[in-house]
A tleap script that builds the chain and sets N, CA, C and O, in Angstrom:
source leaprc.protein.ff14SB
mol = sequence {
  NALA ALA LYS GLN ALA LEU TRP ALA GLN ARG
  ALA ARG ARG ALA HIE TYR ASN ALA ILE GLU
  ASN LEU ALA VAL PHE ALA THR LEU VAL LEU
  ALA ALA TYR ALA MET GLY MET GLY ASP ASP
  PRO GLY ILE LEU LEU ALA SER GLN VAL TYR
  PHE TRP ALA ARG LEU ILE HIE PHE PRO ALA
  GLY ALA PHE GLY VAL THR GLY ILE ARG THR
  LEU ALA PHE LEU THR GLY PHE GLY ALA GLN
  VAL ALA VAL GLY LEU ARG ILE PHE CYS GLY
  CVAL
}
set mol.1.N position { -29.514 76.296 -59.039 }
set mol.1.CA position { -28.782 76.541 -57.803 }
set mol.1.C position { -27.295 76.322 -58.048 }
set mol.1.O position { -26.892 75.407 -58.766 }
set mol.2.N position { -26.499 77.174 -57.441 }
set mol.2.CA position { -25.045 77.075 -57.586 }
set mol.2.C position { -24.537 75.857 -56.830 }
set mol.2.O position { -25.064 75.482 -55.783 }
set mol.3.N position { -23.513 75.261 -57.383 }
set mol.3.CA position { -22.922 74.091 -56.740 }
set mol.3.C position { -22.164 74.530 -55.491 }
set mol.3.O position { -21.405 75.499 -55.520 }
set mol.4.N position { -22.379 73.803 -54.393 }
set mol.4.CA position { -21.693 74.121 -53.144 }
set mol.4.C position { -20.254 73.628 -53.195 }
set mol.4.O position { -19.927 72.660 -53.881 }
set mol.5.N position { -19.411 74.323 -52.453 }
set mol.5.CA position { -18.024 73.883 -52.308 }
set mol.5.C position { -18.012 72.521 -51.614 }
set mol.5.O position { -18.929 72.185 -50.865 }
set mol.6.N position { -16.967 71.749 -51.873 }
set mol.6.CA position { -16.862 70.410 -51.302 }
set mol.6.C position { -16.910 70.441 -49.773 }
set mol.6.O position { -17.560 69.600 -49.152 }
set mol.7.N position { -16.218 71.415 -49.168 }
set mol.7.CA position { -16.220 71.483 -47.704 }
set mol.7.C position { -17.619 71.773 -47.174 }
set mol.7.O position { -17.989 71.290 -46.104 }
set mol.8.N position { -18.404 72.563 -47.919 }
set mol.8.CA position { -19.765 72.888 -47.491 }
set mol.8.C position { -20.671 71.658 -47.586 }
set mol.8.O position { -21.536 71.454 -46.735 }
set mol.9.N position { -20.474 70.851 -48.612 }
set mol.9.CA position { -21.231 69.603 -48.730 }
set mol.9.C position { -20.900 68.665 -47.575 }
set mol.9.O position { -21.790 68.054 -46.983 }
set mol.10.N position { -19.612 68.559 -47.262 }
set mol.10.CA position { -19.196 67.697 -46.149 }
set mol.10.C position { -19.724 68.240 -44.826 }
set mol.10.O position { -20.139 67.469 -43.961 }
set mol.11.N position { -19.711 69.566 -44.663 }
set mol.11.CA position { -20.226 70.175 -43.430 }
set mol.11.C position { -21.715 69.874 -43.265 }
set mol.11.O position { -22.173 69.597 -42.156 }
set mol.12.N position { -22.463 69.927 -44.352 }
set mol.12.CA position { -23.892 69.616 -44.291 }
set mol.12.C position { -24.104 68.168 -43.862 }
set mol.12.O position { -24.951 67.884 -43.015 }
set mol.13.N position { -23.330 67.250 -44.452 }
set mol.13.CA position { -23.455 65.837 -44.081 }
set mol.13.C position { -23.067 65.611 -42.616 }
set mol.13.O position { -23.719 64.840 -41.912 }
set mol.14.N position { -22.015 66.277 -42.162 }
set mol.14.CA position { -21.595 66.145 -40.759 }
set mol.14.C position { -22.674 66.694 -39.825 }
set mol.14.O position { -22.914 66.144 -38.750 }
set mol.15.N position { -23.314 67.774 -40.242 }
set mol.15.CA position { -24.393 68.360 -39.443 }
set mol.15.C position { -25.571 67.395 -39.335 }
set mol.15.O position { -26.097 67.178 -38.243 }
set mol.16.N position { -25.987 66.817 -40.455 }
set mol.16.CA position { -27.088 65.850 -40.431 }
set mol.16.C position { -26.729 64.645 -39.568 }
set mol.16.O position { -27.570 64.138 -38.825 }
set mol.17.N position { -25.490 64.188 -39.664 }
set mol.17.CA position { -25.038 63.068 -38.855 }
set mol.17.C position { -25.120 63.419 -37.372 }
set mol.17.O position { -25.532 62.592 -36.558 }
set mol.18.N position { -24.731 64.631 -37.024 }
set mol.18.CA position { -24.788 65.069 -35.624 }
set mol.18.C position { -26.225 65.085 -35.117 }
set mol.18.O position { -26.489 64.661 -33.991 }
set mol.19.N position { -27.146 65.566 -35.929 }
set mol.19.CA position { -28.555 65.612 -35.532 }
set mol.19.C position { -29.099 64.203 -35.326 }
set mol.19.O position { -29.778 63.935 -34.334 }
set mol.20.N position { -28.801 63.305 -36.262 }
set mol.20.CA position { -29.290 61.931 -36.161 }
set mol.20.C position { -28.762 61.254 -34.898 }
set mol.20.O position { -29.510 60.565 -34.204 }
set mol.21.N position { -27.492 61.445 -34.601 }
set mol.21.CA position { -26.899 60.800 -33.435 }
set mol.21.C position { -27.334 61.457 -32.136 }
set mol.21.O position { -27.461 60.782 -31.115 }
set mol.22.N position { -27.563 62.750 -32.159 }
set mol.22.CA position { -28.021 63.433 -30.954 }
set mol.22.C position { -29.399 62.932 -30.538 }
set mol.22.O position { -29.685 62.819 -29.346 }
set mol.23.N position { -30.252 62.631 -31.512 }
set mol.23.CA position { -31.585 62.121 -31.185 }
set mol.23.C position { -31.487 60.822 -30.387 }
set mol.23.O position { -32.212 60.636 -29.410 }
set mol.24.N position { -30.604 59.936 -30.797 }
set mol.24.CA position { -30.418 58.663 -30.087 }
set mol.24.C position { -29.819 58.913 -28.707 }
set mol.24.O position { -30.314 58.393 -27.707 }
set mol.25.N position { -28.755 59.708 -28.658 }
set mol.25.CA position { -28.069 59.934 -27.390 }
set mol.25.C position { -28.970 60.658 -26.394 }
set mol.25.O position { -29.018 60.293 -25.219 }
set mol.26.N position { -29.674 61.668 -26.854 }
set mol.26.CA position { -30.564 62.417 -25.960 }
set mol.26.C position { -31.657 61.512 -25.400 }
set mol.26.O position { -32.010 61.619 -24.226 }
set mol.27.N position { -32.191 60.626 -26.228 }
set mol.27.CA position { -33.212 59.691 -25.761 }
set mol.27.C position { -32.663 58.795 -24.656 }
set mol.27.O position { -33.322 58.575 -23.640 }
set mol.28.N position { -31.453 58.282 -24.860 }
set mol.28.CA position { -30.831 57.427 -23.845 }
set mol.28.C position { -30.588 58.189 -22.543 }
set mol.28.O position { -30.888 57.687 -21.460 }
set mol.29.N position { -30.050 59.387 -22.650 }
set mol.29.CA position { -29.737 60.166 -21.451 }
set mol.29.C position { -31.017 60.581 -20.723 }
set mol.29.O position { -31.070 60.542 -19.494 }
set mol.30.N position { -32.033 60.973 -21.464 }
set mol.30.CA position { -33.303 61.339 -20.824 }
set mol.30.C position { -33.955 60.129 -20.159 }
set mol.30.O position { -34.558 60.256 -19.093 }
set mol.31.N position { -33.837 58.964 -20.781 }
set mol.31.CA position { -34.359 57.737 -20.162 }
set mol.31.C position { -33.609 57.445 -18.866 }
set mol.31.O position { -34.218 57.082 -17.860 }
set mol.32.N position { -32.296 57.603 -18.894 }
set mol.32.CA position { -31.493 57.385 -17.685 }
set mol.32.C position { -31.914 58.358 -16.590 }
set mol.32.O position { -32.046 57.975 -15.427 }
set mol.33.N position { -32.119 59.594 -16.960 }
set mol.33.CA position { -32.544 60.604 -15.986 }
set mol.33.C position { -33.909 60.246 -15.403 }
set mol.33.O position { -34.118 60.350 -14.194 }
set mol.34.N position { -34.838 59.825 -16.264 }
set mol.34.CA position { -36.179 59.457 -15.812 }
set mol.34.C position { -36.144 58.249 -14.881 }
set mol.34.O position { -37.027 58.085 -14.039 }
set mol.35.N position { -35.128 57.405 -15.032 }
set mol.35.CA position { -34.983 56.216 -14.181 }
set mol.35.C position { -34.215 56.528 -12.895 }
set mol.35.O position { -33.915 55.623 -12.116 }
set mol.36.N position { -33.899 57.803 -12.672 }
set mol.36.CA position { -33.190 58.189 -11.463 }
set mol.36.C position { -31.688 57.982 -11.536 }
set mol.36.O position { -31.010 57.934 -10.510 }
set mol.37.N position { -31.169 57.858 -12.757 }
set mol.37.CA position { -29.736 57.622 -12.945 }
set mol.37.C position { -29.016 58.875 -13.429 }
set mol.37.O position { -27.933 58.790 -14.009 }
set mol.38.N position { -29.613 60.030 -13.192 }
set mol.38.CA position { -29.056 61.277 -13.697 }
set mol.38.C position { -27.701 61.645 -13.130 }
set mol.38.O position { -26.951 62.398 -13.752 }
set mol.39.N position { -27.376 61.122 -11.956 }
set mol.39.CA position { -26.078 61.448 -11.360 }
set mol.39.C position { -25.118 60.253 -11.364 }
set mol.39.O position { -24.117 60.247 -10.648 }
set mol.40.N position { -25.435 59.254 -12.170 }
set mol.40.CA position { -24.579 58.072 -12.281 }
set mol.40.C position { -23.239 58.460 -12.911 }
set mol.40.O position { -23.220 59.044 -13.995 }
set mol.41.N position { -22.124 58.149 -12.256 }
set mol.41.CA position { -20.808 58.558 -12.779 }
set mol.41.C position { -20.502 58.010 -14.177 }
set mol.41.O position { -19.871 58.692 -14.984 }
set mol.42.N position { -20.944 56.792 -14.462 }
set mol.42.CA position { -20.703 56.211 -15.787 }
set mol.42.C position { -21.438 56.965 -16.884 }
set mol.42.O position { -20.903 57.174 -17.973 }
set mol.43.N position { -22.658 57.368 -16.590 }
set mol.43.CA position { -23.445 58.117 -17.573 }
set mol.43.C position { -22.890 59.525 -17.735 }
set mol.43.O position { -22.846 60.057 -18.844 }
set mol.44.N position { -22.472 60.122 -16.637 }
set mol.44.CA position { -21.869 61.459 -16.730 }
set mol.44.C position { -20.589 61.425 -17.565 }
set mol.44.O position { -20.369 62.301 -18.402 }
set mol.45.N position { -19.750 60.421 -17.342 }
set mol.45.CA position { -18.516 60.298 -18.119 }
set mol.45.C position { -18.822 60.045 -19.591 }
set mol.45.O position { -18.213 60.659 -20.467 }
set mol.46.N position { -19.760 59.146 -19.864 }
set mol.46.CA position { -20.129 58.862 -21.253 }
set mol.46.C position { -20.671 60.118 -21.940 }
set mol.46.O position { -20.423 60.336 -23.125 }
set mol.47.N position { -21.407 60.937 -21.197 }
set mol.47.CA position { -21.941 62.182 -21.765 }
set mol.47.C position { -20.825 63.149 -22.128 }
set mol.47.O position { -20.874 63.803 -23.169 }
set mol.48.N position { -19.825 63.237 -21.270 }
set mol.48.CA position { -18.685 64.107 -21.569 }
set mol.48.C position { -17.900 63.590 -22.771 }
set mol.48.O position { -17.501 64.365 -23.640 }
set mol.49.N position { -17.682 62.291 -22.816 }
set mol.49.CA position { -16.968 61.692 -23.948 }
set mol.49.C position { -17.741 61.945 -25.235 }
set mol.49.O position { -17.153 62.302 -26.256 }
set mol.50.N position { -19.068 61.760 -25.188 }
set mol.50.CA position { -19.902 61.988 -26.365 }
set mol.50.C position { -19.780 63.435 -26.848 }
set mol.50.O position { -19.610 63.687 -28.041 }
set mol.51.N position { -19.866 64.378 -25.912 }
set mol.51.CA position { -19.765 65.797 -26.264 }
set mol.51.C position { -18.468 66.091 -27.008 }
set mol.51.O position { -18.488 66.696 -28.080 }
set mol.52.N position { -17.336 65.663 -26.439 }
set mol.52.CA position { -16.041 65.965 -27.055 }
set mol.52.C position { -15.859 65.224 -28.375 }
set mol.52.O position { -15.279 65.761 -29.319 }
set mol.53.N position { -16.350 63.998 -28.439 }
set mol.53.CA position { -16.237 63.238 -29.689 }
set mol.53.C position { -17.009 63.926 -30.807 }
set mol.53.O position { -16.521 64.036 -31.932 }
set mol.54.N position { -18.209 64.387 -30.495 }
set mol.54.CA position { -19.012 65.049 -31.527 }
set mol.54.C position { -18.442 66.424 -31.876 }
set mol.54.O position { -18.553 66.872 -33.018 }
set mol.55.N position { -17.845 67.080 -30.914 }
set mol.55.CA position { -17.210 68.369 -31.181 }
set mol.55.C position { -16.041 68.200 -32.147 }
set mol.55.O position { -15.801 69.069 -32.985 }
set mol.56.N position { -15.327 67.112 -32.041 }
set mol.56.CA position { -14.214 66.815 -32.949 }
set mol.56.C position { -14.736 66.315 -34.293 }
set mol.56.O position { -14.155 66.611 -35.337 }
set mol.57.N position { -15.836 65.557 -34.267 }
set mol.57.CA position { -16.364 64.946 -35.492 }
set mol.57.C position { -16.748 65.979 -36.546 }
set mol.57.O position { -16.464 65.788 -37.729 }
set mol.58.N position { -17.384 67.064 -36.134 }
set mol.58.CA position { -17.875 68.025 -37.134 }
set mol.58.C position { -16.759 68.646 -37.970 }
set mol.58.O position { -16.811 68.554 -39.197 }
set mol.59.N position { -15.751 69.277 -37.360 }
set mol.59.CA position { -14.708 69.862 -38.216 }
set mol.59.C position { -13.924 68.804 -38.983 }
set mol.59.O position { -13.496 69.047 -40.112 }
set mol.60.N position { -13.733 67.633 -38.382 }
set mol.60.CA position { -13.027 66.569 -39.104 }
set mol.60.C position { -13.828 66.156 -40.331 }
set mol.60.O position { -13.259 65.906 -41.394 }
set mol.61.N position { -15.145 66.085 -40.185 }
set mol.61.CA position { -15.994 65.749 -41.323 }
set mol.61.C position { -16.034 66.862 -42.350 }
set mol.61.O position { -15.962 66.604 -43.551 }
set mol.62.N position { -16.147 68.093 -41.888 }
set mol.62.CA position { -16.253 69.229 -42.802 }
set mol.62.C position { -14.991 69.420 -43.636 }
set mol.62.O position { -15.064 69.822 -44.797 }
set mol.63.N position { -13.842 69.132 -43.047 }
set mol.63.CA position { -12.581 69.350 -43.756 }
set mol.63.C position { -11.975 68.070 -44.303 }
set mol.63.O position { -10.843 68.072 -44.788 }
set mol.64.N position { -12.723 66.975 -44.228 }
set mol.64.CA position { -12.320 65.738 -44.884 }
set mol.64.C position { -11.170 64.993 -44.231 }
set mol.64.O position { -10.414 64.304 -44.916 }
set mol.65.N position { -11.024 65.117 -42.918 }
set mol.65.CA position { -9.971 64.394 -42.199 }
set mol.65.C position { -10.568 63.040 -41.790 }
set mol.65.O position { -11.048 62.867 -40.670 }
set mol.66.N position { -10.524 62.100 -42.718 }
set mol.66.CA position { -11.270 60.853 -42.601 }
set mol.66.C position { -10.933 60.041 -41.355 }
set mol.66.O position { -11.843 59.607 -40.649 }
set mol.67.N position { -9.663 59.827 -41.068 }
set mol.67.CA position { -9.285 59.003 -39.921 }
set mol.67.C position { -9.775 59.569 -38.607 }
set mol.67.O position { -10.297 58.838 -37.764 }
set mol.68.N position { -9.610 60.866 -38.429 }
set mol.68.CA position { -10.062 61.527 -37.197 }
set mol.68.C position { -11.586 61.498 -37.122 }
set mol.68.O position { -12.156 61.259 -36.058 }
set mol.69.N position { -12.238 61.742 -38.250 }
set mol.69.CA position { -13.703 61.719 -38.279 }
set mol.69.C position { -14.221 60.349 -37.862 }
set mol.69.O position { -15.143 60.251 -37.052 }
set mol.70.N position { -13.631 59.295 -38.411 }
set mol.70.CA position { -14.067 57.941 -38.079 }
set mol.70.C position { -13.836 57.633 -36.605 }
set mol.70.O position { -14.709 57.076 -35.939 }
set mol.71.N position { -12.670 57.992 -36.098 }
set mol.71.CA position { -12.362 57.758 -34.688 }
set mol.71.C position { -13.322 58.530 -33.779 }
set mol.71.O position { -13.784 57.999 -32.768 }
set mol.72.N position { -13.617 59.766 -34.135 }
set mol.72.CA position { -14.548 60.571 -33.339 }
set mol.72.C position { -15.952 59.970 -33.381 }
set mol.72.O position { -16.641 59.919 -32.361 }
set mol.73.N position { -16.373 59.517 -34.562 }
set mol.73.CA position { -17.695 58.895 -34.680 }
set mol.73.C position { -17.783 57.645 -33.814 }
set mol.73.O position { -18.744 57.465 -33.066 }
set mol.74.N position { -16.772 56.780 -33.919 }
set mol.74.CA position { -16.784 55.533 -33.153 }
set mol.74.C position { -16.717 55.789 -31.649 }
set mol.74.O position { -17.319 55.055 -30.865 }
set mol.75.N position { -15.993 56.816 -31.253 }
set mol.75.CA position { -15.928 57.178 -29.835 }
set mol.75.C position { -17.298 57.634 -29.340 }
set mol.75.O position { -17.740 57.225 -28.266 }
set mol.76.N position { -17.969 58.480 -30.120 }
set mol.76.CA position { -19.315 58.921 -29.755 }
set mol.76.C position { -20.302 57.768 -29.725 }
set mol.76.O position { -21.163 57.697 -28.848 }
set mol.77.N position { -20.172 56.863 -30.692 }
set mol.77.CA position { -21.041 55.687 -30.722 }
set mol.77.C position { -20.791 54.818 -29.490 }
set mol.77.O position { -21.729 54.294 -28.888 }
set mol.78.N position { -19.525 54.672 -29.125 }
set mol.78.CA position { -19.183 53.915 -27.923 }
set mol.78.C position { -19.795 54.526 -26.675 }
set mol.78.O position { -20.222 53.808 -25.770 }
set mol.79.N position { -19.839 55.848 -26.627 }
set mol.79.CA position { -20.472 56.525 -25.491 }
set mol.79.C position { -21.968 56.222 -25.454 }
set mol.79.O position { -22.538 56.044 -24.377 }
set mol.80.N position { -22.604 56.162 -26.621 }
set mol.80.CA position { -24.020 55.795 -26.674 }
set mol.80.C position { -24.223 54.375 -26.165 }
set mol.80.O position { -25.143 54.110 -25.392 }
set mol.81.N position { -23.364 53.469 -26.602 }
set mol.81.CA position { -23.449 52.075 -26.159 }
set mol.81.C position { -23.255 51.995 -24.646 }
set mol.81.O position { -23.959 51.247 -23.967 }
set mol.82.N position { -22.303 52.763 -24.120 }
set mol.82.CA position { -22.038 52.751 -22.679 }
set mol.82.C position { -23.269 53.185 -21.887 }
set mol.82.O position { -23.595 52.578 -20.866 }
set mol.83.N position { -23.949 54.222 -22.347 }
set mol.83.CA position { -25.160 54.671 -21.653 }
set mol.83.C position { -26.244 53.601 -21.760 }
set mol.83.O position { -26.922 53.298 -20.779 }
set mol.84.N position { -26.403 53.035 -22.950 }
set mol.84.CA position { -27.398 51.974 -23.131 }
set mol.84.C position { -27.135 50.775 -22.234 }
set mol.84.O position { -28.062 50.231 -21.634 }
set mol.85.N position { -25.879 50.363 -22.140 }
set mol.85.CA position { -25.534 49.236 -21.267 }
set mol.85.C position { -25.803 49.568 -19.806 }
set mol.85.O position { -26.258 48.720 -19.038 }
set mol.86.N position { -25.520 50.795 -19.436 }
set mol.86.CA position { -25.740 51.228 -18.048 }
set mol.86.C position { -27.236 51.176 -17.723 }
set mol.86.O position { -27.623 50.778 -16.624 }
set mol.87.N position { -28.064 51.578 -18.675 }
set mol.87.CA position { -29.514 51.598 -18.459 }
set mol.87.C position { -30.083 50.181 -18.438 }
set mol.87.O position { -30.795 49.800 -17.509 }
set mol.88.N position { -29.760 49.411 -19.468 }
set mol.88.CA position { -30.432 48.130 -19.664 }
set mol.88.C position { -29.780 46.956 -18.943 }
set mol.88.O position { -30.449 45.966 -18.647 }
set mol.89.N position { -28.494 47.053 -18.659 }
set mol.89.CA position { -27.785 45.927 -18.037 }
set mol.89.C position { -27.167 46.284 -16.697 }
set mol.89.O position { -26.689 45.399 -15.987 }
set mol.90.N position { -27.167 47.540 -16.340 }
set mol.90.CA position { -26.546 47.966 -15.099 }
set mol.90.C position { -25.034 47.900 -15.122 }
set mol.90.O position { -24.390 47.922 -14.073 }
set mol.91.N position { -24.464 47.819 -16.315 }
set mol.91.CA position { -23.001 47.705 -16.458 }
set mol.91.C position { -22.371 49.076 -16.383 }
set mol.91.O position { -21.150 49.201 -16.482 }
savepdb mol mol.pdb
quit
């Protein structure tokens, strides 16, 4: 097999990272919805933040913009934590 370009390798890793994180986030959001919290403003805001953070994370990861990629990842992770806290602690 031919060796992939560096950007393609990074894009693949960013894609796998997105899939792994989406599984966690989707589970949290679906749990919130099942608990009747589907219209909670905190969860809606966290969902929007997560969407934009992950949208930024992929190209930053694919093109090797490390600082932006890390910030986008941490922002998305923070959104996951926010939803989890809202579900489990009512915060």
